[in-house]
C-alpha positions as CSV (number, residue, x, y, z in Angstrom):
1,M,-29.1,-12.1,2.8
2,L,-26.6,-13.2,5.4
3,E,-28.1,-13.2,8.9
4,I,-25.5,-12.3,11.6
5,A,-26.2,-13.3,15.2
6,K,-26.5,-10.2,17.3
7,Q,-25.9,-10.1,21.0
8,P,-27.5,-7.6,23.3
9,L,-25.1,-5.3,25.1
10,T,-25.9,-2.7,27.8
11,I,-24.0,0.5,27.7
12,Y,-24.2,3.7,29.7
13,L,-24.0,7.0,27.9
14,D,-23.7,10.6,28.9
15,P,-27.0,12.4,28.7
16,D,-25.8,14.6,25.8
17,I,-25.0,11.6,23.7
18,V,-28.4,10.1,24.5
19,A,-30.1,13.3,23.4
20,R,-28.2,13.3,20.1
21,I,-29.2,9.7,19.5
22,E,-32.8,10.5,20.3
23,A,-32.7,13.5,17.9
24,L,-31.3,11.3,15.1
25,I,-34.2,8.8,15.6
26,C,-36.8,11.6,15.8
27,A,-35.5,13.1,12.6
28,G,-36.0,9.8,10.9
29,R,-32.3,9.2,10.2
30,F,-32.4,5.9,12.1
31,A,-35.2,3.6,13.2
32,N,-33.7,2.9,16.7
33,A,-30.7,3.4,19.0
34,S,-29.2,0.1,17.9
35,Q,-28.8,1.4,14.3
36,V,-27.2,4.6,15.5
37,M,-24.7,2.7,17.7
38,Q,-23.9,0.2,14.9
39,E,-23.1,2.9,12.4
40,A,-21.1,4.8,15.0
41,L,-19.0,1.8,15.8
42,V,-18.5,1.0,12.1
43,L,-17.2,4.5,11.6
44,W,-15.0,4.3,14.7
45,L,-13.6,1.0,13.6
46,T,-12.8,2.3,10.2
47,A,-11.0,5.3,11.7
48,F,-9.2,3.1,14.1
49,N,-8.1,0.7,11.3
50,Q,-6.9,3.6,9.3
51,Q,-4.8,4.9,12.2
52,Q,-3.3,1.5,12.7
53,F,-2.4,1.3,9.0
54,E,-0.8,4.7,9.1
55,L,1.3,3.7,12.2
56,E,2.5,0.6,10.3
57,L,3.4,2.8,7.3
58,K,5.4,5.1,9.6
59,K,7.2,2.1,11.2
60,A,8.0,0.7,7.7
61,Y,9.3,4.1,6.6
62,E,11.5,4.5,9.7
63,T,12.8,0.9,9.3
64,T,13.7,1.7,5.7
65,L,15.5,4.8,6.8
66,T,17.4,2.8,9.5
67,L,18.5,0.2,7.0
68,G,19.8,2.5,4.3
69,G,19.7,6.1,5.3
70,R,17.6,8.9,3.7
71,E,19.5,8.8,0.4
72,C,18.8,5.1,-0.1
73,V,15.0,5.4,0.4
74,N,13.2,4.5,-2.8
75,T,9.9,3.0,-3.7
76,A,11.2,-0.5,-4.1
77,T,13.0,-0.5,-0.8
78,F,10.0,0.9,1.0
79,L,7.6,-1.6,-0.5
80,R,9.8,-4.5,0.4
81,T,9.8,-3.2,4.0
82,L,6.0,-3.0,4.0
83,G,5.8,-6.7,3.1
84,D,2.1,-7.8,3.3
85,L,0.9,-4.2,3.8
86,A,1.9,-3.2,0.3
């Protein structure tokens, strides 16, 4: 198993967030607050990356429209505009 070096980080959370974290730990869903925060950050990063990808798709589509107009948009043109994203 790959061991990743972890670095401690101090964060300050609203009391309602702390209560939710404690409830998750008490329910046995997580062993500690670090696990809760790690999963939350992974989910956030996944959503953030998805949003960035969608923005890139939108830019590529708009670029395709600019290059040839709506009637010239086809799959091949759009995929060429996407480049490495495709």
